[in-house]
C-alpha positions in Angstrom: 72.7 64.0 51.9 71.4 61.3 49.7 74.4 60.6 46.9 71.8 60.0 44.3 70.0 63.1 45.4 73.4 65.5 45.4 73.6 63.8 41.7 70.8 65.1 41.0 70.8 68.4 42.3 74.3 68.9 40.4 72.6 67.4 37.3 70.0 70.5 38.1 72.8 73.0 38.4 74.0 72.2 35.1 71.2 72.3 33.4 71.0 75.9 34.8 74.6 76.8 33.7 73.5 75.4 29.9 70.8 77.6 29.5 72.4 80.5 30.8 75.3 79.6 28.5 72.7 79.2 25.8 70.6 82.4 26.5 73.9 85.0 26.4 74.7 83.3 23.2 71.0 84.1 21.7 70.9 87.8 23.2 72.4 90.2 21.0 75.1 92.6 21.9 73.1 95.7 23.0 71.8 93.1 25.6 75.3 92.0 26.8 77.4 95.2 26.9 76.3 96.7 30.0 76.8 93.3 31.7 80.4 92.9 30.0 80.9 96.6 31.1 80.7 95.8 34.8 83.9 93.6 34.4 86.1 96.0 33.8 88.1 98.2 36.2 86.9 101.6 34.6 83.3 100.6 34.4 83.8 100.0 30.1 85.1 97.1 28.6 86.2 98.4 25.5 87.6 95.2 23.8 84.0 94.0 23.9 83.0 94.9 20.4 80.4 93.5 18.2 82.7 91.6 16.2 84.4 90.0 19.5 80.3 89.4 20.8 80.0 87.2 17.3 82.9 85.2 18.0 81.7 84.4 21.7 78.2 83.1 20.3 79.3 79.9 19.1 81.7 79.1 22.3 78.9 79.9 24.3 76.5 78.0 22.3 78.9 75.1 22.4 79.4 75.4 26.0 75.8 75.6 26.6 75.4 72.6 24.8 77.9 70.5 26.6 76.6 71.3 29.9 72.9 70.6 29.0 74.5 66.8 27.5 76.4 66.5 30.9 72.8 67.5 33.0 71.1 64.5 31.3 73.9 62.0 31.6 74.5 62.9 35.1 70.6 62.9 35.7 69.9 59.5 33.6 72.8 57.2 35.5 72.5 59.5 39.1 71.7 55.8 40.7 74.6 54.1 38.6 76.7 56.9 39.9 75.4 56.6 43.5 76.2 53.0 43.5 79.4 53.4 42.3 80.3 56.1 44.6 79.2 53.7 47.3 81.7 51.4 46.3 84.4 53.7 45.8 88.2 52.3 45.8 91.2 54.6 45.4 93.2 51.5 44.9 91.2 50.8 42.3 90.5 54.1 40.9 94.6 54.6 40.6 94.9 51.3 39.3 95.0 52.0 35.4 97.5 55.2 35.8 99.2 53.1 38.1 99.8 50.2 35.3 101.3 52.3 32.9 103.8 54.0 35.6 105.0 50.6 36.8 108.5 49.0 35.2 107.9 46.2 33.2 109.4 43.0 33.5 112.8 42.8 32.1 112.7 46.7 31.7 116.2 47.1 33.8 118.3 48.0 31.1 116.1 50.6 29.7 115.2 52.1 32.8 119.1 52.6 33.4 119.6 53.8 29.7 116.5 56.2 30.4 118.5 57.4 33.4 121.5 58.2 31.7 119.9 60.3 29.0 117.8 61.7 31.8 121.1 62.8 33.4 122.9 64.0 29.7 119.5 65.9 29.0 119.9 67.8 32.8 123.5 68.4 32.5 122.7 70.1 28.8 120.3 72.4 29.8 122.0 73.4 33.0 125.1 74.2 31.2 123.0 76.9 30.0 121.6 78.3 32.8 123.5 81.3 33.3 123.8 82.3 29.9 122.5 86.2 29.4 119.0 87.0 30.2 116.6 87.5 27.6 113.8 90.0 27.2 110.7 88.1 28.2 112.2 86.3 30.7 113.7 89.1 32.5 110.2 90.9 32.3 108.6 87.8 33.9 111.0 88.3 37.0 110.9 92.1 36.6 107.5 92.9 36.2 105.9 90.3 38.2 107.9 87.5 40.1 110.2 90.2 41.2 107.3 92.1 42.6 105.4 89.6 45.1 103.1 86.6 45.0 100.0 89.3 44.7 101.0 90.9 42.0 102.0 87.5 40.1 98.6 86.1 40.8 96.4 89.6 39.7 98.3 91.5 37.1 97.7 90.4 33.8 99.2 93.7 31.8 100.6 91.2 29.3 100.5 88.1 28.4 104.1 87.4 29.2 102.7 86.3 32.8 102.4 82.8 32.7 101.0 82.4 35.8 101.8 79.7 37.2 105.0 79.5 36.2 105.2 83.0 37.5 104.5 81.7 41.2 106.7 79.4 40.7 109.6 81.8 39.8 108.6 83.7 43.0 109.5 80.8 45.2 112.0 79.7 43.2 114.0 83.0 43.7 112.5 83.7 47.1 114.2 80.4 48.4 117.8 80.7 46.2 118.0 84.3 45.0 118.0 86.4 42.1 121.1 84.7 39.7 120.1 83.5 36.6 119.8 79.8 37.4 117.5 80.6 39.9 114.8 82.6 37.8 115.3 79.6 35.6 115.0 76.4 38.0 111.6 76.1 37.2 111.3 75.9 33.3 114.4 73.5 33.9 113.2 71.5 36.0 110.2 70.8 33.9 112.3 70.2 30.6 114.4 67.7 32.1 111.2 66.2 33.4 109.9 66.2 29.8 112.7 63.5 29.0 111.2 60.7 31.6 107.3 61.6 30.6 108.1 61.2 27.1 109.2 57.5 27.8 106.7 57.0 29.4 104.1 58.3 27.1 106.3 56.2 24.3 106.1 53.1 26.2 102.3 53.3 26.5 101.4 54.5 23.2 104.1 52.5 21.2 106.8 50.1 23.0 109.8 51.0 25.4 112.3 51.2 22.4 110.4 54.1 20.8 109.9 55.2 24.7 113.7 55.3 24.7 114.6 56.8 21.5 111.8 59.7 22.2 113.6 60.5 25.3 116.8 60.6 23.7 115.6 62.9 21.6 114.0 64.8 23.6 117.0 65.4 25.8 119.2 66.6 22.4 116.4 68.7 20.4 118.6 72.0 20.7 115.0 73.9 21.0 113.9 71.8 23.9 117.3 72.8 25.6 117.3 76.5 25.0 113.6 76.6 26.6 114.3 74.5 29.5 117.0 77.6 30.1 114.4 80.1 29.5 112.4 81.6 32.4 108.9 80.9 30.9 105.8 78.5 31.0 106.4 76.8 27.6 108.4 73.6 29.3 105.9 73.6 32.1 102.8 73.4 29.8 104.6 70.8 27.4 104.5 68.7 30.8 101.0 69.2 31.3 100.4 68.1 28.3 102.0 64.5 28.4 100.5 64.1 31.5 97.0 64.5 30.0 98.1 62.1 27.3 99.4 59.7 29.7 96.2 60.1 31.7 94.0 59.9 28.6 95.6 56.3 27.8 94.7 54.6 31.1 90.9 56.3 30.6 91.0 54.5 27.3 92.0 51.1 28.6 89.7 51.3 32.0 88.2 54.2 32.8 87.9 55.9 36.5 86.5 58.7 38.2 89.5 59.7 39.7 90.8 59.5 36.0 88.5 61.9 34.5 89.3 64.4 37.6 93.1 63.9 37.0 92.7 64.8 33.4 90.6 67.9 34.3 93.6 69.0 36.6 96.1 68.4 33.9 94.0 70.7 31.6 93.2 73.3 34.2 97.0 73.8 35.1 97.9 73.6 31.8 96.0 76.7 30.9 97.1 78.4 34.1 100.1 78.0 32.6 99.6 79.2 29.1 96.2 79.3 27.8 97.5 78.4 24.6 96.9 75.0 26.4 93.8 74.8 24.3 96.0 73.1 21.5 97.3 69.9 23.4 93.5 69.6 24.7 92.5 69.8 20.6 95.1 67.1 19.9 94.3 64.9 22.5 90.4 65.6 21.8 90.5 65.0 18.0 92.5 61.4 18.6 90.3 60.2 21.2 87.2 60.9 19.1 88.7 58.9 16.0 89.1 56.3 19.1 85.6 56.5 20.0 84.1 56.4 16.8 86.4 53.0 16.1 85.9 51.5 19.5 82.3 50.7 20.1 81.3 54.0 20.9 80.6 53.8 24.5 79.1 57.0 25.7 80.7 57.1 29.0 83.9 57.6 27.3 82.6 60.7 25.6 81.3 62.2 28.5 84.1 61.6 30.6 86.5 63.5 28.0 83.6 66.0 27.9 83.4 66.5 31.3 87.0 66.9 31.7 87.2 69.2 29.2 84.7 71.5 30.9 86.3 70.5 34.1 89.7 72.2 33.0 87.9 75.4 31.9 86.1 75.9 35.0 89.4 75.2 37.1 91.0 77.8 34.6 88.3 80.3 35.2 88.7 79.9 39.0 92.7 80.2 39.0 92.4 83.1 36.8 89.5 84.6 39.1 91.7 86.9 41.4 93.2 88.6 38.3 89.4 89.5 37.4 88.2 90.0 40.4 91.2 92.3 42.6 93.5 93.1 39.7 93.7 94.3 36.3 90.1 92.6 34.9 88.5 90.2 32.5 89.5 91.9 29.6 93.2 91.5 30.5 92.6 87.9 30.2 90.3 86.8 27.8 90.2 90.2 25.5 94.1 91.1 25.6 95.0 93.2 22.9 98.1 90.9 21.9 95.8 87.7 21.7 93.2 89.1 18.8 92.0 86.5 16.4 93.5 87.3 13.3 91.0 88.2 10.3 90.3 85.2 7.9 92.5 87.4 4.9 95.3 87.5 7.4 95.3 84.1 9.1 96.6 81.7 6.1 99.6 83.9 5.3 100.8 84.6 9.2 100.1 80.7 9.6 102.1 79.6 7.2 105.2 82.4 7.8 105.4 81.4 11.7 105.3 77.7 10.7 108.2 78.2 8.6 110.1 80.3 11.7 109.0 77.3 13.7 110.9 74.8 11.5 113.8 76.7 11.4 113.7 77.2 15.2 114.1 73.8 15.4 116.3 72.6 12.6 118.2 75.3 12.9 118.6 75.4 8.8 120.1 72.0 9.2 118.8 69.7 5.5 119.9 66.6 7.9 117.4 67.5 10.9 114.5 68.2 8.3 115.1 64.7 7.0 115.0 63.0 10.4 112.2 64.5 11.7 110.3 64.8 8.2 111.4 61.2 7.2 110.5 59.8 10.9 106.9 61.6 10.9 106.6 59.8 7.9 107.6 56.2 8.3 105.2 56.3 11.8 102.1 56.5 10.2 103.4 53.8 7.4 104.5 51.5 10.6 101.6 52.4 12.9 99.7 49.2 12.8 103.1 47.5 13.9 104.2 49.4 17.0 101.2 51.1 18.4 98.6 50.1 20.5 96.1 52.2 19.4 93.7 52.2 16.6 94.4 55.7 15.3 97.6 57.1 15.1 97.1 60.6 17.4 99.1 62.7 14.4 96.2 62.4 11.7 92.9 63.0 13.6 95.0 65.2 16.6 96.6 67.7 13.9 93.3 67.8 12.2 91.2 69.1 15.6 93.9 71.4 16.3 94.0 73.1 12.6 90.3 73.3 12.9 90.3 75.3 16.6 93.0 77.2 15.1 91.0 78.2 12.1 88.2 78.9 13.9 89.7 81.2 16.3 92.0 82.8 13.8 95.0 81.5 15.7 98.4 81.2 14.3 100.6 80.5 17.5 103.9 81.9 17.3 106.9 79.9 17.1 107.7 79.7 20.9 104.3 78.9 21.3 104.6 75.1 19.6 107.4 74.0 22.0 104.6 72.0 23.6 104.4 70.0 20.6 107.9 69.1 20.0 108.0 66.1 22.6 105.1 64.6 20.4 106.5 65.3 17.4 109.8 63.6 18.7 107.9 60.7 19.7 106.4 60.2 16.7 109.8 60.8 14.6 111.1 57.8 17.1 108.4 55.6 16.3 108.8 56.1 12.6 112.3 55.0 12.6 112.3 52.3 15.4 109.5 50.7 13.0 111.9 51.3 9.9 114.7 49.7 12.0 112.7 46.5 12.9 111.6 46.0 9.8 114.8 46.3 8.2 116.5 44.0 10.3 113.2 41.5 10.1 113.9 41.5 6.4 117.6 40.9 6.8 116.7 38.0 9.6 118.8 39.8 12.2 116.4 40.6 15.3 119.0 40.2 17.8 120.9 43.6 16.2 118.0 45.5 17.7 119.1 46.6 21.1 122.0 47.5 19.8 121.0 49.6 17.2 118.7 51.0 19.6 121.3 51.8 22.5 123.7 53.2 19.8 121.2 55.8 18.5 120.0 56.5 22.1 123.8 57.3 22.6 124.4 59.0 19.7 121.4 61.3 20.2 122.3 62.0 23.9 125.7 62.7 23.5 125.5 64.7 20.5 122.8 66.8 22.1 125.1 67.2 25.3 128.1 68.0 23.2 126.5 70.3 20.8 124.9 72.1 24.8 128.5 72.5 25.2 129.3 74.1 22.0 126.2 76.6 22.8 127.2 77.3 26.4 131.0 78.2 25.7 129.8 80.6 23.1 127.1 82.3 24.7 129.2 82.6 28.2 132.3 83.7 26.6 131.4 87.2 28.2 129.0 88.6 30.0 125.8 89.8 27.6 125.2 93.3 26.6 122.6 94.2 29.0 124.9 93.2 32.1 127.9 95.0 30.8 125.8 98.1 30.8 124.3 98.0 33.9 127.9 97.5 35.3 129.1 100.4 33.2 125.8 102.5 34.4 126.6 101.5 38.1 129.7 103.4 38.2 128.5 106.2 35.5 125.3 107.3 37.1 125.7 109.8 40.0 123.4 112.2 41.9 120.9 114.1 40.2 120.8 111.4 37.3 118.7 108.4 36.1 119.0 105.7 33.3 116.5 105.9 30.4 115.6 103.1 28.1 112.9 101.1 26.1 112.1 97.7 25.0 113.8 95.4 24.0 116.9 96.9 25.9 114.8 97.6 29.0 113.7 94.5 30.6 117.0 92.8 30.7 118.8 95.7 32.1 116.2 96.6 34.7 117.2 92.7 35.8 120.8 93.4 36.1 120.3 96.6 37.6 117.6 95.0 40.2 121.1 92.9 41.0 123.0 95.8 41.7 120.8 97.5 44.0 117.1 99.5 44.3 115.3 99.0 40.6 113.7 102.8 42.2 117.0 104.5 42.2 118.7 103.8 38.4 115.5 104.3 36.2 113.9 107.3 35.5 110.4 107.7 35.3 108.5 111.2 34.0 108.1 113.5 36.5 111.4 112.7 38.3 113.8 115.8 39.8 116.8 115.2 38.0 119.2 117.4 35.8 120.2 114.7 33.4 119.5 111.0 31.9 121.6 108.1 30.0 119.5 107.3 27.3 120.6 103.9 26.0 119.3 103.0 22.8 119.3 99.7 21.1 121.4 100.4 17.5 119.3 97.5 16.0 116.3 99.2 14.8 116.6 102.9 16.8 118.5 105.9 17.2 118.4 108.6 20.0 116.5 111.0 17.9 113.8 108.3 16.6 113.5 106.7 20.1 112.8 110.3 21.5 110.4 111.1 18.3 108.2 108.0 19.1 108.5 107.8 22.9 107.7 111.8 23.5 111.1 112.7 25.3 111.8 115.3 22.7 109.8 117.7 24.8 111.3 117.6 27.8 115.2 116.6 27.0 117.6 118.8 25.6 118.4 116.4 22.4 120.6 118.6 20.8 123.2 119.1 23.4 123.0 115.5 23.9 126.9 113.3 24.3 127.5 110.2 23.3 129.3 108.2 25.9 130.1 104.7 24.7 128.8 102.0 22.5 128.6 98.4 24.2 127.4 95.9 21.5 124.1 96.5 20.0 123.5 99.3 23.1 124.6 103.1 22.7 124.3 104.9 25.9 123.7 108.9 25.5 124.1 111.6 28.6 121.0 113.7 28.1 120.3 117.0 30.0 116.6 117.5 31.0 115.1 120.6 29.9 114.2 122.2 33.2 110.5 123.9 33.0 
C-alpha cells in the first residue's frame, strides 16, 4: 500500500477511536455497566461503581481529545511523513540518542571514576542479597514466579505482581535456583544499572561533574541499596524512568520518529512493571511542556510527546491483556481494591503522612542527610542557569504535574513507591552542590581545585555507602531470619497427620523457606485437609492465638483450649493445636 494512504488509514482509525472514547465519556453509567460486566470473570464487575465511572469520564474525554488531535495531525502531515518514511535511515534515527551515549573528549578520568563507583555500588548491594526474605518479595516468588510463567502473566489478584519484574524473577530462578540471591538478581541488576544511567542523564542535563557526583550518591543512598536487594520491581521501574528522560533529552535536541517510539517503549515497559510509572511520565511531561512553551512551540514536539505517552499506554494495555482475557480479569488490574483513589478529605492528610514516612526512609532520621538533600535541592534551583542545558529545571514543572495527577486521582503513594524519584532527587542534589562548589572556587580564584574536590566527594560518598552496606549486612546476616529458623524447626517437628497454619505477614516468607525444604503443599494446612493437629504460627507483634482464631474463623474447627505452646522464635510463637473432628 502507498505509505501516504496507509498513514491516512491510520489517521482514520485514530479518529474512530477518539470518537468512541468521547462516546464512552458521554454515555451514562447505566449504558456502560452491562458492557463493563462482560469484562469480569463472573459476569459482574462489582468495582465499576458510579463513583468509579465519574472518575473515568475525564480520562476518556482527554484520551478522545488526544486521539482526535493525533488523527488531525497525522492526516494533515501524511504526505510529509510518507516522504520522511521513504528517506528513512536507521543511523540518522539513532544519531541523537547515540550522541548522548558517546564518550566526550577527555572523559577517560570520569569513566574510570564511574567504573569504580559502579563497582562499589554493586558490591554494597551484593552484600545484602542473602539477607532474610521480606514479606512482599517472598510473596512475589511464592505466589507468582514459583508457580510458572503463565501465572505471572495472567494472575493479578494482588498488585504485588510487578509483572515484568516477576517474569524476570521466573527466568532467574529457573536458571540459578531459588536461593535468595537468585530471587533478587533482577532487582539487583536494575539497581546497579541506575548508577551509570544517572551519570548519563546528569551529563546530558548538566555536565560530567554533576553526573559523576549523582552516580556516587546513587551508589551510596541506603534506600536505593535496600531496594536493589529487594525482589520487587521498584529499581526496574526507575531504570525505565531514567531511560525515558535520556531519550526525551535526545528528542528535545533533535527529534526523530525512532526516538518517539523508544520513549513509548520505556513508558510501556515501566507501566508493565508498575502502573505508578504514570508519575515519572507526569514528571517528564510537566518539564517537556514548560520547555515547549519557552522554546518556540514546535507542534511536532508536543504531538510527538503526546504520541509517545499514548503509545506507552497502548503498549501497557496490550501487555496486560493476558490478565483480563485469560486470567483474573480486567477489574483486577484497573479497579484493584488496593489502589482505589482516596476521598478528597483523606487525600491531603494521607499524602502528608506518607511523605513524612518517605523522608524518614530516605534519611534514616539523620539531620545531616536532611541537610544534604534539602540543601542540594534548593541550590540546584539557584544555580540552574549556570549548570543546566535546558531552559527550565525539571523540578518545578515536573513536580507540579505530578502533584496535579496525584490530586486528580486521589493518589497518595506509599513510601516504597517513591523509589523511582530517588535518582532524580540525587541528580538535583548533586547539581546544587557542584554549582555551589564551582561558584566558591571561582570567588576564591582556585578553579584548578575543582577536580580534586569532586573526586574527594565522590570517593567519600561511594566508600561511605559501601561501609554502611557492610555494617548493615553484618547485622542482618548475623543469624538466619525468624521465618527461616521457624521453617527449620517445623521441618523437624512436623510429622504424619499434622500441618502448619499461619497468616500474613509470616505466611509468605515462611512459605518461601518451607518451599526450599520440600513440597510446600505437604507443609501448609488448607481448610478441609484431613489432619489431626496443626502447628499455628502466630506473629507476636500484633496477634495472639485467640485473636488470630477469632479473626480467621479457626475457633470452629480448632480445639483452642487444648492448644500447647511449643516454642517462641523471635517474634513468632508456635502452638500445637488439635483439630476438632466433625
